[in-house]
N, CA, C and O of each residue as an XYZ file, in Angstrom:
276
protein
N     188.876    152.159    154.499
C     188.283    153.074    153.545
C     187.165    152.500    152.801
O     187.282    151.342    152.401
N     186.028    153.197    152.549
C     184.889    152.797    151.940
C     185.104    153.037    150.409
O     185.600    154.067    149.953
N     184.611    151.806    149.552
C     184.542    152.099    148.255
C     183.310    152.610    147.840
O     182.318    152.361    148.527
N     183.201    153.360    146.713
C     182.003    153.991    146.249
C     181.916    153.587    144.746
O     182.883    153.283    144.048
N     180.739    153.626    144.390
C     180.274    153.537    142.916
C     179.362    154.763    142.520
O     178.848    155.448    143.404
N     179.175    155.019    141.233
C     178.323    156.111    140.700
C     177.138    155.688    140.386
O     177.036    154.578    139.864
N     176.131    156.382    140.605
C     174.804    156.193    140.157
C     174.334    157.397    139.352
O     174.351    158.491    139.916
N     173.948    157.316    138.187
C     173.493    158.374    137.372
C     172.076    158.534    137.197
O     171.363    157.561    136.951
N     171.575    159.816    137.318
C     170.279    160.099    137.150
C     170.233    161.446    136.367
O     171.111    162.305    136.452
N     169.028    161.545    135.536
C     168.864    162.690    134.609
C     169.035    163.964    135.370
O     168.587    164.037    136.514
N     169.684    165.026    134.788
C     169.900    166.278    135.392
C     168.695    166.962    135.901
O     168.800    167.609    136.943
N     167.537    166.893    135.274
C     166.353    167.375    135.703
C     165.822    166.955    136.946
O     165.271    167.725    137.733
N     166.008    165.549    137.161
C     165.560    164.896    138.324
C     166.576    165.413    139.370
O     166.192    165.725    140.498
N     167.878    165.503    138.996
C     168.795    165.937    140.130
C     168.344    167.492    140.700
O     168.437    167.858    141.871
N     167.867    168.250    139.628
C     167.448    169.657    140.148
C     166.373    169.486    140.914
O     166.224    170.184    141.917
N     165.482    168.550    140.560
C     164.322    168.582    141.489
C     164.606    168.022    142.943
O     164.022    168.444    143.941
N     165.454    167.143    142.952
C     165.934    166.597    144.130
C     166.545    167.733    145.006
O     166.187    167.880    146.175
N     167.433    168.493    144.441
C     168.080    169.698    145.240
C     166.988    170.435    145.712
O     167.031    170.794    146.888
N     165.972    170.747    144.997
C     164.896    171.673    145.541
C     164.242    170.929    146.640
O     163.913    171.549    147.652
N     164.025    169.680    146.541
C     163.219    168.917    147.496
C     164.118    168.848    148.960
O     163.527    169.004    150.028
N     165.425    168.630    148.921
C     166.148    168.615    149.881
C     166.447    169.821    150.732
O     166.814    169.797    151.907
N     166.222    170.972    149.909
C     166.482    172.309    150.501
C     165.684    172.392    151.840
O     164.485    172.127    151.923
N     166.499    172.800    152.912
C     165.887    173.004    154.281
C     165.728    171.897    155.117
O     165.247    171.967    156.249
N     166.242    170.576    154.420
C     166.321    169.301    155.166
C     167.550    168.982    155.773
O     168.452    169.803    155.611
N     167.784    167.998    156.420
C     169.149    167.497    156.977
C     169.998    166.983    155.900
O     171.209    166.884    156.098
N     169.447    166.626    154.710
C     170.267    166.082    153.519
C     170.998    167.196    152.940
O     170.417    168.183    152.489
N     172.328    167.051    152.944
C     173.180    168.114    152.456
C     173.465    167.954    150.890
O     174.155    168.789    150.306
N     172.888    166.806    150.201
C     173.214    166.648    148.656
C     172.306    165.551    148.289
O     171.722    164.865    149.128
N     172.198    165.399    146.996
C     171.536    164.451    146.386
C     172.018    163.019    146.939
O     171.174    162.300    147.474
N     173.115    162.660    146.847
C     173.946    161.483    147.283
C     173.383    161.097    148.715
O     172.963    159.963    148.948
N     173.400    162.042    149.592
C     172.967    161.737    150.982
C     171.523    161.239    150.935
O     171.248    160.209    151.551
N     170.787    161.747    150.400
C     169.181    161.461    150.236
C     169.047    159.963    149.454
O     168.229    159.121    149.826
N     169.917    159.767    148.384
C     169.923    158.425    147.948
C     170.385    157.277    148.619
O     169.877    156.158    148.558
N     171.508    157.662    149.347
C     172.110    156.608    150.414
C     171.093    156.237    151.507
O     170.948    155.073    151.882
N     170.308    157.406    152.066
C     169.198    157.161    153.115
C     168.312    156.261    152.634
O     168.073    155.210    153.229
N     167.679    156.644    151.371
C     166.534    155.858    150.823
C     166.823    154.371    150.676
O     166.106    153.469    151.110
N     168.192    154.202    149.875
C     168.684    152.813    149.676
C     168.947    152.111    151.001
O     168.604    150.934    151.109
N     169.498    152.709    151.961
C     169.700    152.099    153.129
C     168.375    151.587    153.845
O     168.309    150.469    154.356
N     167.340    152.486    153.839
C     165.922    152.249    154.429
C     165.450    151.139    153.673
O     164.956    150.190    154.281
N     165.541    151.121    152.307
C     164.819    149.776    151.656
C     165.546    148.679    151.956
O     164.920    147.639    152.161
N     166.823    148.672    152.036
C     167.643    147.403    152.300
C     167.331    146.850    153.734
O     167.059    145.667    153.934
N     167.395    147.865    154.778
C     167.205    147.440    156.098
C     165.817    146.915    156.175
O     165.653    145.830    156.733
N     164.781    147.563    155.674
C     163.253    147.018    155.792
C     163.317    145.641    155.137
O     162.858    144.679    155.752
N     163.830    145.494    153.990
C     163.927    144.200    153.415
C     164.575    142.999    154.167
O     164.105    141.862    154.207
N     165.697    143.413    154.742
C     166.550    142.345    155.480
C     165.866    142.020    156.898
O     166.135    140.985    157.507
N     164.914    143.030    157.403
C     164.265    142.802    158.663
C     163.022    141.898    158.432
O     162.636    141.069    159.256
N     162.482    142.115    157.336
C     161.102    141.410    157.169
C     161.319    140.332    156.019
O     160.370    139.742    155.502
N     162.592    140.135    155.676
C     162.720    139.067    154.608
C     162.288    139.316    153.089
O     162.898    138.914    152.098
N     161.163    140.029    153.113
C     160.558    140.486    151.961
C     159.579    141.548    152.095
O     158.789    141.513    153.038
N     159.547    142.620    151.127
C     158.535    143.650    151.286
C     157.316    143.219    150.781
O     157.219    142.561    149.745
N     156.259    143.609    151.565
C     154.856    143.307    151.091
C     154.627    144.228    149.854
O     155.434    145.121    149.594
N     153.480    143.994    149.067
C     153.202    144.662    148.152
C     152.953    146.137    148.643
O     153.505    147.134    148.180
N     152.145    146.109    149.530
C     151.864    147.673    150.240
C     153.089    148.445    150.464
O     153.272    149.624    150.163
N     153.945    147.596    151.057
C     155.380    148.412    151.513
C     155.826    148.931    150.168
O     156.042    150.131    149.999
N     155.980    147.943    149.114
C     156.649    148.390    147.946
C     155.938    149.480    147.083
O     156.546    150.256    146.345
N     154.756    149.457    147.232
C     153.885    150.531    146.706
C     154.173    151.740    147.431
O     154.389    152.740    146.745
N     154.219    151.844    148.675
C     154.569    152.924    149.637
C     155.915    153.513    149.185
O     156.066    154.726    149.036
N     156.760    152.728    149.000
C     158.250    153.158    148.688
C     158.176    153.679    147.154
O     158.855    154.631    146.770
N     157.519    153.150    146.534
C     157.560    153.534    145.017
C     156.736    154.900    144.916
O     157.036    155.733    144.061
N     155.715    155.097    145.794
C     155.061    156.425    145.730
C     155.948    157.424    146.351
O     155.928    158.580    145.929
N     156.673    157.099    147.255
C     157.620    158.201    147.889
C     158.745    158.523    146.873
O     159.145    159.677    146.718
N     159.243    157.468    146.187
C     160.378    157.837    145.223
C     159.880    158.664    144.048
O     160.560    159.544    143.519
N     158.545    158.297    143.642
C     157.881    159.066    142.535
C     157.636    160.580    143.088
O     157.870    161.557    142.376
N     157.210    160.672    144.243
C     156.997    162.115    144.805
C     158.364    163.006    144.653
O     158.404    164.192    144.324
N     159.479    162.154    144.970
C     160.700    162.954    145.114
C     161.416    163.026    143.727
O     162.486    163.612    143.564
N     160.696    162.345    142.696
C     161.084    162.499    141.336
C     162.070    161.432    140.830
O     162.569    161.551    139.711
N     162.358    160.407    141.619
C     163.213    159.316    141.374
C     162.639    158.369    140.348
O     163.351    157.619    139.681
N     161.266    158.435    140.241
C     160.574    157.442    139.318
C     159.457    158.262    138.655
O     158.898    159.191    139.238
N     159.160    157.867    137.402
C     158.359    158.691    136.436
C     157.296    157.831    136.160
O     156.407    158.177    135.381
């Protein structure tokens, strides 16, 4: 069995994420967050370190989704 932890985000951000994932394959905010974090971790592990450009791209994507302001 997998252990879980809780990550808190502001309610207005959660609402914006719900709007963003509507019509996608993500069924919840948690699904999207898991996907994003796995993607970042996998990319980091494959390359050993993110380049500044890769970090900026990920940051831009997270800002567009409302995770960063």
